[in-house]
N, CA, C and O atoms as a GROMACS GRO file, in nm:
protein
  316
    1MET      N    1   8.892  13.025  17.951
    1MET     CA    2   8.877  12.885  17.985
    1MET      C    3   9.015  12.820  17.980
    1MET      O    4   9.090  12.844  17.886
    2ALA      N    5   9.047  12.741  18.076
    2ALA     CA    6   9.181  12.683  18.086
    2ALA      C    7   9.194  12.564  17.992
    2ALA      O    8   9.106  12.478  17.981
    3ARG      N    9   9.306  12.563  17.925
    3ARG     CA   10   9.337  12.448  17.840
    3ARG      C   11   9.411  12.346  17.923
    3ARG      O   12   9.455  12.375  18.034
    4GLY      N   13   9.425  12.224  17.868
    4GLY     CA   14   9.502  12.122  17.938
    4GLY      C   15   9.648  12.162  17.942
    4GLY      O   16   9.693  12.253  17.872
    5GLN      N   17   9.721  12.093  18.026
    5GLN     CA   18   9.863  12.123  18.039
    5GLN      C   19   9.933  12.096  17.907
    5GLN      O   20   9.911  11.992  17.845
    6ARG      N   21  10.018  12.190  17.864
    6ARG     CA   22  10.091  12.176  17.738
    6ARG      C   23  10.200  12.071  17.753
    6ARG      O   24  10.262  12.057  17.858
    7LYS      N   25  10.222  11.997  17.644
    7LYS     CA   26  10.329  11.896  17.644
    7LYS      C   27  10.462  11.966  17.619
    7LYS      O   28  10.471  12.065  17.546
    8THR      N   29  10.564  11.912  17.681
    8THR     CA   30  10.698  11.965  17.656
    8THR      C   31  10.745  11.913  17.521
    8THR      O   32  10.688  11.818  17.466
    9ILE      N   33  10.847  11.974  17.468
    9ILE     CA   34  10.903  11.930  17.340
    9ILE      C   35  10.953  11.786  17.350
    9ILE      O   36  10.939  11.709  17.256
   10ASP      N   37  11.011  11.751  17.464
   10ASP     CA   38  11.059  11.613  17.482
   10ASP      C   39  10.943  11.513  17.480
   10ASP      O   40  10.957  11.404  17.426
   11GLU      N   41  10.831  11.550  17.538
   11GLU     CA   42  10.714  11.463  17.536
   11GLU      C   43  10.659  11.449  17.395
   11GLU      O   44  10.616  11.341  17.354
   12LYS      N   45  10.661  11.558  17.321
   12LYS     CA   46  10.616  11.553  17.181
   12LYS      C   47  10.707  11.464  17.098
   12LYS      O   48  10.661  11.385  17.015
   13ILE      N   49  10.838  11.477  17.120
   13ILE     CA   50  10.934  11.394  17.047
   13ILE      C   51  10.912  11.247  17.080
   13ILE      O   52  10.909  11.163  16.990
   14THR      N   53  10.896  11.216  17.206
   14THR     CA   54  10.873  11.078  17.248
   14THR      C   55  10.746  11.023  17.186
   14THR      O   56  10.743  10.910  17.139
   15ALA      N   57  10.640  11.104  17.186
   15ALA     CA   58  10.513  11.060  17.127
   15ALA      C   59  10.529  11.032  16.978
   15ALA      O   60  10.476  10.932  16.928
   16LYS      N   61  10.601  11.117  16.908
   16LYS     CA   62  10.622  11.096  16.763
   16LYS      C   63  10.705  10.971  16.739
   16LYS      O   64  10.676  10.894  16.647
   17GLN      N   65  10.808  10.949  16.821
   17GLN     CA   66  10.891  10.829  16.806
   17GLN      C   67  10.806  10.703  16.826
   17GLN      O   68  10.819  10.606  16.752
   18GLU      N   69  10.721  10.707  16.928
   18GLU     CA   70  10.634  10.592  16.954
   18GLU      C   71  10.537  10.569  16.839
   18GLU      O   72  10.511  10.455  16.801
   19MET      N   73  10.484  10.677  16.782
   19MET     CA   74  10.392  10.665  16.670
   19MET      C   75  10.465  10.605  16.549
   19MET      O   76  10.411  10.517  16.481
   20ILE      N   77  10.585  10.652  16.524
   20ILE     CA   78  10.663  10.600  16.410
   20ILE      C   79  10.694  10.453  16.431
   20ILE      O   80  10.682  10.374  16.337
   21GLU      N   81  10.732  10.414  16.550
   21GLU     CA   82  10.760  10.273  16.579
   21GLU      C   83  10.636  10.187  16.556
   21GLU      O   84  10.644  10.078  16.500
   22ALA      N   85  10.521  10.236  16.601
   22ALA     CA   86  10.396  10.162  16.582
   22ALA      C   87  10.363  10.150  16.433
   22ALA      O   88  10.319  10.045  16.387
   23LEU      N   89  10.385  10.258  16.359
   23LEU     CA   90  10.358  10.253  16.214
   23LEU      C   91  10.454  10.159  16.143
   23LEU      O   92  10.414  10.088  16.051
   24MET      N   93  10.580  10.158  16.184
   24MET     CA   94  10.678  10.068  16.122
   24MET      C   95  10.641   9.922  16.149
   24MET      O   96  10.656   9.836  16.062
   25THR      N   97  10.594   9.896  16.270
   25THR     CA   98  10.549   9.761  16.303
   25THR      C   99  10.432   9.722  16.213
   25THR      O  100  10.425   9.610  16.163
   26ARG      N  101  10.341   9.814  16.194
   26ARG     CA  102  10.225   9.789  16.108
   26ARG      C  103  10.269   9.765  15.964
   26ARG      O  104  10.218   9.675  15.898
   27VAL      N  105  10.364   9.846  15.914
   27VAL     CA  106  10.413   9.830  15.778
   27VAL      C  107  10.476   9.692  15.760
   27VAL      O  108  10.450   9.625  15.660
   28GLU      N  109  10.556   9.649  15.856
   28GLU     CA  110  10.619   9.517  15.847
   28GLU      C  111  10.514   9.406  15.846
   28GLU      O  112  10.526   9.309  15.772
   29SER      N  113  10.412   9.423  15.928
   29SER     CA  114  10.303   9.325  15.931
   29SER      C  115  10.231   9.320  15.796
   29SER      O  116  10.200   9.212  15.746
   30GLU      N  117  10.204   9.435  15.739
   30GLU     CA  118  10.137   9.441  15.609
   30GLU      C  119  10.225   9.381  15.499
   30GLU      O  120  10.174   9.315  15.408
   31LYS      N  121  10.355   9.404  15.507
   31LYS     CA  122  10.447   9.346  15.409
   31LYS      C  123  10.445   9.193  15.416
   31LYS      O  124  10.445   9.125  15.314
   32ARG      N  125  10.443   9.140  15.538
   32ARG     CA  126  10.436   8.994  15.555
   32ARG      C  127  10.306   8.940  15.496
   32ARG      O  128  10.306   8.838  15.428
   33GLU      N  129  10.197   9.009  15.522
   33GLU     CA  130  10.068   8.965  15.469
   33GLU      C  131  10.067   8.971  15.317
   33GLU      O  132  10.014   8.881  15.252
   34LEU      N  133  10.125   9.075  15.260
   34LEU     CA  134  10.133   9.087  15.115
   34LEU      C  135  10.216   8.973  15.056
   34LEU      O  136  10.178   8.916  14.955
   35GLU      N  137  10.327   8.941  15.119
   35GLU     CA  138  10.411   8.830  15.071
   35GLU      C  139  10.335   8.698  15.076
   35GLU      O  140  10.346   8.616  14.985
   36GLU      N  141  10.258   8.678  15.182
   36GLU     CA  142  10.176   8.557  15.192
   36GLU      C  143  10.074   8.552  15.077
   36GLU      O  144  10.050   8.446  15.021
   37LEU      N  145  10.015   8.666  15.044
   37LEU     CA  146   9.919   8.670  14.934
   37LEU      C  147   9.986   8.639  14.800
   37LEU      O  148   9.930   8.568  14.717
   38TYR      N  149  10.107   8.694  14.779
   38TYR     CA  150  10.182   8.663  14.657
   38TYR      C  151  10.211   8.513  14.649
   38TYR      O  152  10.198   8.452  14.542
   39GLN      N  153  10.250   8.454  14.761
   39GLN     CA  154  10.279   8.311  14.762
   39GLN      C  155  10.154   8.228  14.734
   39GLN      O  156  10.159   8.129  14.661
   40GLU      N  157  10.042   8.270  14.791
   40GLU     CA  158   9.915   8.199  14.765
   40GLU      C  159   9.877   8.210  14.617
   40GLU      O  160   9.834   8.112  14.557
   41LYS      N  161   9.893   8.328  14.560
   41LYS     CA  162   9.862   8.347  14.419
   41LYS      C  163   9.950   8.258  14.332
   41LYS      O  164   9.902   8.192  14.240
   42ARG      N  165  10.079   8.256  14.362
   42ARG     CA  166  10.173   8.172  14.287
   42ARG      C  167  10.136   8.023  14.298
   42ARG      O  168  10.138   7.950  14.199
   43ARG      N  169  10.102   7.981  14.418
   43ARG     CA  170  10.064   7.841  14.439
   43ARG      C  171   9.940   7.806  14.355
   43ARG      O  172   9.934   7.700  14.294
   44LYS      N  173   9.841   7.896  14.353
   44LYS     CA  174   9.719   7.870  14.276
   44LYS      C  175   9.749   7.867  14.126
   44LYS      O  176   9.694   7.785  14.053
   45GLU      N  177   9.837   7.958  14.081
   45GLU     CA  178   9.875   7.958  13.940
   45GLU      C  179   9.948   7.827  13.904
   45GLU      O  180   9.922   7.768  13.799
   46LEU      N  181  10.037   7.784  13.990
   46LEU     CA  182  10.109   7.659  13.964
   46LEU      C  183  10.015   7.538  13.966
   46LEU      O  184  10.032   7.444  13.888
   47GLU      N  185   9.917   7.542  14.055
   47GLU     CA  186   9.818   7.434  14.059
   47GLU      C  187   9.738   7.430  13.929
   47GLU      O  188   9.709   7.322  13.877
   48ALA      N  189   9.702   7.547  13.876
   48ALA     CA  190   9.627   7.553  13.751
   48ALA      C  191   9.711   7.500  13.635
   48ALA      O  192   9.662   7.425  13.551
   49VAL      N  193   9.838   7.539  13.631
   49VAL     CA  194   9.927   7.492  13.525
   49VAL      C  195   9.946   7.341  13.538
   49VAL      O  196   9.943   7.268  13.439
   50SER      N  197   9.966   7.295  13.659
   50SER     CA  198   9.984   7.152  13.682
   50SER      C  199   9.862   7.072  13.638
   50SER      O  200   9.875   6.967  13.576
   51ALA      N  201   9.743   7.123  13.668
   51ALA     CA  202   9.620   7.056  13.628
   51ALA      C  203   9.608   7.051  13.476
   51ALA      O  204   9.567   6.950  13.420
   52LEU      N  205   9.645   7.160  13.409
   52LEU     CA  206   9.640   7.165  13.263
   52LEU      C  207   9.738   7.065  13.202
   52LEU      O  208   9.705   6.996  13.106
   53ILE      N  209   9.857   7.057  13.258
   53ILE     CA  210   9.958   6.962  13.208
   53ILE      C  211   9.907   6.820  13.225
   53ILE      O  212   9.918   6.737  13.135
   54GLU      N  213   9.852   6.793  13.342
   54GLU     CA  214   9.799   6.659  13.369
   54GLU      C  215   9.684   6.625  13.275
   54GLU      O  216   9.676   6.514  13.222
   55GLU      N  217   9.594   6.723  13.256
   55GLU     CA  218   9.479   6.703  13.168
   55GLU      C  219   9.524   6.675  13.024
   55GLU      O  220   9.463   6.595  12.953
   56ALA      N  221   9.631   6.742  12.983
   56ALA     CA  222   9.683   6.723  12.847
   56ALA      C  223   9.765   6.596  12.834
   56ALA      O  224   9.798   6.554  12.724
   57GLY      N  225   9.798   6.535  12.945
   57GLY     CA  226   9.876   6.412  12.942
   57GLY      C  227  10.022   6.434  12.905
   57GLY      O  228  10.086   6.346  12.849
   58LEU      N  229  10.073   6.551  12.936
   58LEU     CA  230  10.212   6.583  12.903
   58LEU      C  231  10.301   6.564  13.025
   58LEU      O  232  10.256   6.571  13.139
   59SER      N  233  10.428   6.541  12.997
   59SER     CA  234  10.525   6.536  13.106
   59SER      C  235  10.583   6.676  13.125
   59SER      O  236  10.571   6.762  13.037
   60ALA      N  237  10.644   6.697  13.237
   60ALA     CA  238  10.706   6.827  13.265
   60ALA      C  239  10.814   6.856  13.162
   60ALA      O  240  10.830   6.970  13.119
   61GLU      N  241  10.887   6.754  13.122
   61GLU     CA  242  10.994   6.772  13.023
   61GLU      C  243  10.937   6.817  12.888
   61GLU      O  244  10.996   6.903  12.822
   62GLU      N  245  10.824   6.760  12.849
   62GLU     CA  246  10.761   6.800  12.723
   62GLU      C  247  10.718   6.946  12.728
   62GLU      O  248  10.735   7.020  12.632
   63VAL      N  249  10.661   6.984  12.840
   63VAL     CA  250  10.614   7.122  12.855
   63VAL      C  251  10.733   7.219  12.851
   63VAL      O  252  10.726   7.323  12.787
   64VAL      N  253  10.841   7.183  12.918
   64VAL     CA  254  10.960   7.267  12.916
   64VAL      C  255  11.012   7.280  12.772
   64VAL      O  256  11.049   7.390  12.730
   65GLY      N  257  11.014   7.171  12.699
   65GLY     CA  258  11.059   7.175  12.560
   65GLY      C  259  10.973   7.265  12.473
   65GLY      O  260  11.024   7.344  12.394
   66VAL      N  261  10.843   7.252  12.487
   66VAL     CA  262  10.750   7.333  12.408
   66VAL      C  263  10.766   7.481  12.443
   66VAL      O  264  10.770   7.566  12.354
   67LEU      N  265  10.776   7.511  12.571
   67LEU     CA  266  10.793   7.650  12.611
   67LEU      C  267  10.925   7.707  12.563
   67LEU      O  268  10.932   7.823  12.521
   68GLN      N  269  11.029   7.626  12.568
   68GLN     CA  270  11.160   7.674  12.522
   68GLN      C  271  11.155   7.703  12.372
   68GLN      O  272  11.210   7.802  12.325
   69GLN      N  273  11.090   7.615  12.298
   69GLN     CA  274  11.076   7.635  12.155
   69GLN      C  275  10.997   7.763  12.126
   69GLN      O  276  11.033   7.841  12.038
   70TYR      N  277  10.891   7.784  12.201
   70TYR     CA  278  10.811   7.905  12.185
   70TYR      C  279  10.895   8.030  12.212
   70TYR      O  280  10.891   8.126  12.135
   71LEU      N  281  10.971   8.027  12.321
   71LEU     CA  282  11.055   8.143  12.355
   71LEU      C  283  11.161   8.168  12.249
   71LEU      O  284  11.189   8.283  12.215
   72ASP      N  285  11.220   8.061  12.196
   72ASP     CA  286  11.319   8.076  12.091
   72ASP      C  287  11.257   8.138  11.966
   72ASP      O  288  11.315   8.229  11.907
   73ASN      N  289  11.139   8.090  11.926
   73ASN     CA  290  11.069   8.145  11.809
   73ASN      C  291  11.032   8.290  11.830
   73ASN      O  292  11.047   8.372  11.740
   74ARG      N  293  10.984   8.322  11.947
   74ARG     CA  294  10.944   8.459  11.978
   74ARG      C  295  11.065   8.553  11.974
   74ARG      O  296  11.056   8.665  11.925
   75GLU      N  297  11.176   8.505  12.025
   75GLU     CA  298  11.298   8.586  12.025
   75GLU      C  299  11.345   8.612  11.883
   75GLU      O  300  11.392   8.722  11.851
   76GLU      N  301  11.333   8.510  11.796
   76GLU     CA  302  11.372   8.527  11.656
   76GLU      C  303  11.283   8.630  11.587
   76GLU      O  304  11.330   8.706  11.503
   77MET      N  305  11.154   8.631  11.622
   77MET     CA  306  11.061   8.724  11.558
   77MET      C  307  11.087   8.867  11.604
   77MET      O  308  11.066   8.961  11.527
   78VAL      N  309  11.133   8.885  11.725
   78VAL     CA  310  11.159   9.018  11.779
   78VAL      C  311  11.290   9.073  11.722
   78VAL      O  312  11.302   9.193  11.699
   79SER      N  313  11.386   8.986  11.700
   79SER     CA  314  11.518   9.031  11.651
   79SER      C  315  11.516   9.074  11.508
   79SER      O  316  11.619   9.114  11.454
   0.00000   0.00000   0.00000
């Protein structure tokens, strides 16, 4: 039974190059989508922190001060 016409090595190389290019395009697209998801996650986390600060009636400066104090204390405990 006759098989289809065999591809030349040049045709195989071209096909592989095209496949790689298509995959690279897909990878770049997926990377962009992943970055968008990271940004969305960060935005939601910041919104939650902002809501907590507002609920507590604190200013941003107060929160920064408290966090800095916490970090300083934690660093002293580790050292």
